[in-house]
Kinemage of the C-alpha trace (Angstrom):
@kinemage 1
@onewidth
@group {chain A} dominant
@subgroup {mainchain}
@vectorlist {calphas} color= white
{ca met a 1} P 12.719 11.599 -4.178
{ca gly a 2} L 15.664 10.911 -1.879
{ca asp a 3} L 16.124 8.047 0.567
{ca asp a 4} L 14.833 10.059 3.550
{ca asn a 5} L 11.647 10.999 1.707
{ca ile a 6} L 11.108 7.438 0.487
{ca asn a 7} L 11.595 6.082 4.004
{ca arg a 8} L 9.114 8.659 5.320
{ca leu a 9} L 6.618 7.763 2.564
{ca val a 10} L 6.957 4.041 3.324
{ca gly a 11} L 6.283 4.771 7.008
{ca ile a 12} L 3.142 6.724 6.141
{ca ile a 13} L 1.925 3.945 3.832
{ca ala a 14} L 2.526 1.390 6.596
{ca asp a 15} L 0.378 3.546 8.898
{ca arg a 16} L -2.369 3.689 6.255
{ca phe a 17} L -2.262 -0.100 5.863
{ca ala a 18} L -2.368 -0.528 9.652
{ca ala a 19} L -5.523 1.599 9.799
{ca ile a 20} L -7.382 -0.837 7.509
{ca ala a 21} L -5.728 -4.083 8.633
{ca pro a 22} L -7.558 -6.755 10.581
{ca pro a 23} L -6.280 -7.126 14.167
{ca leu a 24} L -3.986 -10.067 13.409
{ca ile a 25} L -1.743 -7.996 11.127
{ca arg a 26} L 0.264 -4.960 12.227
{ca pro a 27} L 2.015 -3.398 9.241
{ca his a 28} L 5.135 -1.360 9.925
{ca ala a 29} L 8.055 0.090 7.997
{ca glu a 30} L 11.778 0.127 8.457
{ca asn a 31} L 14.491 1.505 6.162
{ca gly a 32} L 12.328 1.519 3.041
{ca trp a 33} L 10.818 -1.908 3.689
{ca leu a 34} L 7.170 -2.695 4.481
{ca tyr a 35} L 6.445 -5.556 6.874
{ca phe a 36} L 3.022 -7.162 7.211
{ca gly a 37} L 2.262 -10.647 8.444
{ca gly a 38} L 4.957 -12.890 6.999
{ca thr a 39} L 5.601 -10.602 4.040
{ca val a 40} L 8.559 -8.282 3.664
{ca phe a 41} L 8.018 -5.860 0.773
{ca pro a 42} L 11.059 -3.916 -0.524
{ca phe a 43} L 9.206 -0.677 -1.283
{ca ala a 44} L 12.255 1.567 -1.776
{ca glu a 45} L 14.017 -1.001 -3.949
{ca asn a 46} L 10.923 -1.388 -6.152
{ca tyr a 47} L 10.583 2.407 -6.348
{ca tyr a 48} L 14.140 2.882 -7.601
{ca glu a 49} L 13.858 -0.061 -10.018
{ca ala a 50} L 10.699 1.534 -11.449
{ca gly a 51} L 12.663 4.678 -12.256
{ca gly a 52} L 11.516 6.949 -9.423
{ca gly a 53} L 8.985 9.760 -9.670
{ca asp a 54} L 5.236 9.913 -9.189
{ca glu a 55} L 4.461 7.017 -11.540
{ca ala a 56} L 6.836 4.784 -9.582
{ca val a 57} L 5.212 5.849 -6.294
{ca leu a 58} L 1.813 4.877 -7.701
{ca ala a 59} L 2.914 1.586 -9.267
{ca val a 60} L 4.844 0.405 -6.220
{ca ser a 61} L 2.117 1.524 -3.787
{ca val a 62} L -0.558 -0.421 -5.680
{ca lys a 63} L 1.774 -3.432 -5.856
{ca ala a 64} L 2.299 -3.196 -2.074
{ca leu a 65} L -1.464 -2.873 -1.529
{ca asn a 66} L -1.976 -6.017 -3.607
{ca glu a 67} L 0.708 -7.923 -1.657
{ca phe a 68} L -0.895 -6.736 1.586
{ca gln a 69} L -4.273 -8.030 0.393
{ca asp a 70} L -2.781 -11.408 -0.516
{ca glu a 71} L -1.153 -11.707 2.922
{ca val a 72} L -4.374 -10.828 4.773
{ca ser a 73} L -6.433 -13.211 2.627
{ca glu a 74} L -3.939 -15.998 3.177
{ca leu a 75} L -3.903 -15.504 6.953
{ca thr a 76} L -7.681 -15.128 7.304
{ca his a 77} L -8.633 -17.704 4.642
{ca glu a 78} L -11.127 -15.118 3.370
{ca pro a 79} L -11.172 -12.994 0.196
{ca trp a 80} L -10.232 -9.840 2.114
{ca pro a 81} L -11.569 -7.178 1.952
{ca gly a 82} L -14.323 -8.640 -0.219
{ca glu a 83} L -17.056 -11.059 0.769
{ca his a 84} L -17.043 -13.486 -2.166
{ca ser a 85} L -13.968 -12.479 -4.128
{ca gln a 86} L -10.941 -10.221 -3.775
{ca pro a 87} L -11.539 -6.750 -5.168
{ca lys a 88} L -8.690 -5.354 -7.248
{ca ala a 89} L -6.109 -3.119 -5.567
{ca ala a 90} L -5.959 0.261 -7.292
{ca gly a 91} L -4.710 3.789 -6.861
{ca ala a 92} L -4.266 7.230 -8.347
{ca ile a 93} L -2.177 10.327 -7.827
{ca glu a 94} L -3.785 13.734 -8.072
{ca asp a 95} L -1.918 16.920 -7.162
{ca arg a 96} L 0.830 14.848 -5.451
{ca ile a 97} L -1.707 13.108 -3.242
{ca leu a 98} L -1.723 9.307 -3.369
{ca tyr a 99} L -5.070 7.533 -3.174
{ca leu a 100} L -5.238 3.753 -2.638
{ca trp a 101} L -8.331 1.553 -2.578
{ca tyr a 102} L -9.796 -1.865 -3.311
{ca gly a 103} L -12.572 -2.217 -5.882
{ca ser a 104} L -13.787 0.531 -8.165
{ca arg a 105} L -12.896 4.168 -7.704
{ca glu a 106} L -16.566 5.132 -7.722
{ca ala a 107} L -17.567 2.577 -5.082
{ca pro a 108} L -14.493 1.270 -3.264
{ca val a 109} L -14.859 -1.747 -1.006
{ca leu a 110} L -12.141 -0.305 1.256
{ca glu a 111} L -9.833 2.683 0.925
{ca cys a 112} L -6.775 4.037 2.679
{ca met a 113} L -6.537 7.589 3.899
{ca pro a 114} L -4.838 9.715 1.224
{ca val a 115} L -1.103 10.340 1.421
{ca asp a 116} L 0.251 13.808 0.621
{ca phe a 117} L 3.807 13.322 -0.598
{ca ser a 118} L 4.358 16.837 -1.906
{ca cys a 119} L 6.766 17.736 0.910
């Protein structure tokens, strides 16, 4: 996946995070970086360090989802998006569609809209 596609993917992921974010946090992307709250996450850099490909997309996306959760929980002083504890960030790729969620796959506490990165 080239730089343009990674930058586009990071922008889409930022939009997915924004759709589930509490009002005090407005995730956005710029040049392969994700910004949310006080966190700056080097998505593209992590992707290339992980070797590229679908497995890197999944690993880095779940890592970003976890960092996003930590930032929201820190800012809200709540175990977001859980009630008593933080559910685990998780994800999967099926047919070049990225799925991200918190909790179990069968009964997620919160999930992002899927991301088709086949283009």
